[in-house]
N, C-alpha and C positions, 0 to 999 in steps of 0.2 A: 792866294786867291782873294786877298782883301779887296781888290778893285771891284770884284763882283758885287760887293755890298754897297757900292756907291750908287747914288741916285743920278738920274739923267742930268747932265750938265751941258749938253750940246744941243744946238738947234737943228743941225743937219749933218747927216753922214754922207760922205762922197767917196768916189773912187779916183785914184791917182795912178797914172802909169809910171812905173819905175824901171830901172835898168834890168832888174831881175824878174819883173813881172808886174803885178798890180797890188797896190796898197789901199788901205781904207783910212780915211781921215774924218775926224769928228770936229767940225768947224776948223779944219786945217791942222788939227792935232793928230799925230801919228798914233794909230792903234797898235798896241804891243800885246804879246802873249803873256801868260802868267809868269814865264821865265824871263820876261823883258826883251825878247827878240822882237824885232819889227815884223808885224804881220804882213807878209808879202806872199801872194798866191799866184799860181801860174796863168790864170785866165781872167779876163774881165768879167765873164759870166759868174765865176765863183766870187770874185770881189764884190760884184753887185748884189749877190745873194747875201753876203755877209753884211754889207752896208744896209740892206733892207732889214736885217734882223736888228741892227743897232737903231735904225730909224723907228722900228716898231716898239721899242722900249718906252714904257710910261711909268715914271717914278723910279723905284728901285730896279736895278738891272737884274734880270732873271735869266741865268744861263740855260735853264731848262727850255727856254723858248728860242735859243740861239744855237741850233745843232750844227750849222755850217761853221760858225765861229769856233765852237768847241772842237770840231774835227780838224779845222785848220790849226788850232792851238796844239792839238795832239800830234799832228804831222810834224810841226816845227820843234816842239819841246820834248816829245817822247819817241816818235818813230825814227826821225832822222838821227838823233844821237845813239839810238839803240838798234840800228838797222839790222845788224847781224843776228841779234837775239830775236827780233821779231820774225825774220825770215826763218830761223830754225824752228821757232814755235809753230808757225803756220804750216811749214812743210811737214811737220810731224803729224798733222791731221791726215795726210795722205796715207799713212800706215794704218789708220783705223777709221777710215772715212765712213760716215753714216750710211751711205748708200751701198756699202759692201756687206753690211751685216743683215742677214735675212732671217725671217722667222722659219721655224721648222713646221709650224702649224698655226692656225687652220689654213685650209686651202685658199679661202677667200683673201686672207691677208697676204699669203705667198703670191697670189696673182696680182694684187694691188701693188705690192713692192716691185715685182718684176715689170709691170706695165709702166710704173713711174720711173724706176731707176735704171733699168737695162738700157734705155736709149741714152741716158747720161754716160754710162760706161762706154757705150759704142762711140759716142761723141768724143770722149776723152782719148780713146784709142786713135780715132781718125784725125782729130785736130791737134791734140797735144802729144801724140805718138807715145802714149803711156797706157799700158794694159793693166788694169786693176781687176783682181779676181774676187767675185762675191763668195762669201762663206755663210754657212748656216750656224746660227747661234750667236751668243754675245761674248764668247771667249775670244780674246785677241789672237788673231792669226797674222803673222807678219806678211806684208806684201814683198814682192821681189825687190831686192835692194837697188837694182838698176832703175826700176820704175820710180822709186822714191827719189833717187838722185835726179832723174829727169824732172820730176815735179818740183823739186827744190830749185832747179835751174830756172824753171818758169816763174817761180816766186821771186827769185833774185833779180829777174829781168824787170820787175815792176819798179817804177820810180816811187819817191816818197809819198806822193799824193795818192797814187793807185794803191800802194801798200797800206796806207791808212784806211782807205775804204775797204780793201780786201780783208783786213783784219776783222772788221765787223761782219762782213758778208760771210766769212768762214766761221767765226766764233758763234754767231747767232744761229746759223743753220746747222753747224756741226759737220759741214762737208766742204772739203777743199774743192771738190769737183763742182759743186753748186756755186761756190765763189767764183771759179773761173768761168763757168757758164754765164754768170751774171755780167762779168766784165765783157764777155763776148756777145752779149745780147742774144744768147741762144733762145731764150723764152723771156717774156716780160717778167719783171722782178717779182710781182705778186704771184705769178704762176710758179716761179722757182721756190718762193717761200712755201707755197702749198706742197711742193714736192718734198720739202724737208720735213713735212708734218704728216706724212702718210701714216705712221704708226699711231700718233696721237689722235688723228682724225678717226681712224678705225676704232680705237678704243672708246672714243667719245660716242661713236655710233652704237657701240655695243652696251656701254655702261652709263652713258649720260655724261654731260659736261661737268667739270670741276671748276667752280668759279675762280678759285685762287689760281689754278693752273692756267685758266683762260686769260686772266689778267696779266700773268707773267708772259704768256705767249704773245699777247697783244703788244707788250712793251718791246719784246724781242723783234717782232715783226716791224714795228715802227723804226727800230734801229737798223734793221736790215734794209728796209726801203730807203731810209735816209742815206745809208752807205752807198747805195746804187746812185742816188741823186748826186751825192757829193763827188763820186767818181765821174759821172757824166759832166758835171759842171767843171771839173778839173781838166777835162779834155776838150771842151767846147771851143771851136774855132782856134785850136792849137795845133801847130805842126808837130806831129809825134814821130 
């Protein structure tokens, strides 16, 4: 990652069409990932977003201000070489999905969870042909093996770019279902994030907000919303 410590040496970042997609050039120089792969992405929209991040650098390169670049690097250097492992890890969320674990009390929270999450379970059954069953409590109860197998097949069907975005959508929300709902545009991304926070929102309403927890949640929300944007940019004007 030593290249991230470099100061800006280029005047202009641009996009170049390649046989495999679209690359980014810094005064004509190829942008490479930390693993030295040529950074080529599937759409012009995504390449332009990455080029804009490089153009916005002033002085020392700050990767924290370059989320699309970091996600593209992750897709090429991490997700693609470890595809099977990533699929297995994400599919496992389906067996303990956040929206399946319901409170035993109080009634107000039970109602809020049902109103927020039951429509997502109905959507999963109708669109993904997967029936997940809600349970009461926090003790793990395995879902039907066939249902998990079907969910895994849906994960396996995602390409490298979608899988990269999906990783953060699922890991930030704690829900495979919410991740799929985001890819399908079931609800706006910020609304889906709110659905993943039903328990935390209710607790804050009862006991007040915890500053440290709120800061952590804000970082996760930012990552979740970026993942949706990265996915959308990776599909824009692309024949799928």
